[in-house]
C-alpha positions, 0 to 999 in steps of 0.5 A: 895661559891655555885656550880650550876650543869647544862646541857644546861640552857640559863640563866646559859650559859649566866652567864658564857659568861658574865663572860667571856666577863667581866673578859677577856675584855682586852684579845681579843682571849678569849673574842671574844670565848664567843659567840662561847662558848655559842654555844657549850654549847647550846643543839642544838649543833651536838656534843650532838647527841652522847656526853653529858656534865655536867657543873658546875658554881661557884658563890659567892653572885650572882657573877661568879667566875668560871666554869667547864665542864665534857664532855663524847664522846660516840663514843668511843666503849670501854670506855666513855672518858671524858674531863674537862675544867676550867676557874676561876677568879684570 
């Protein structure tokens, strides 16, 4: 298994969104959100004016196994508060 760290690289965002569409093809709520997730990960999304994220794509032999994002919202003046989101192939 290989873990690739990235921020806003279109190729990796597309790989992740393709994984969502394929893996969750029967689950319309997640599948229809793939394009929304793509927008949220792109560099020009307004959140990135004050926040930052680091994304991780897990692959094996070129196949996506899962994805994780670490997100820091710097609007908190006292400390950097992070959020993690994970999805993985079952």
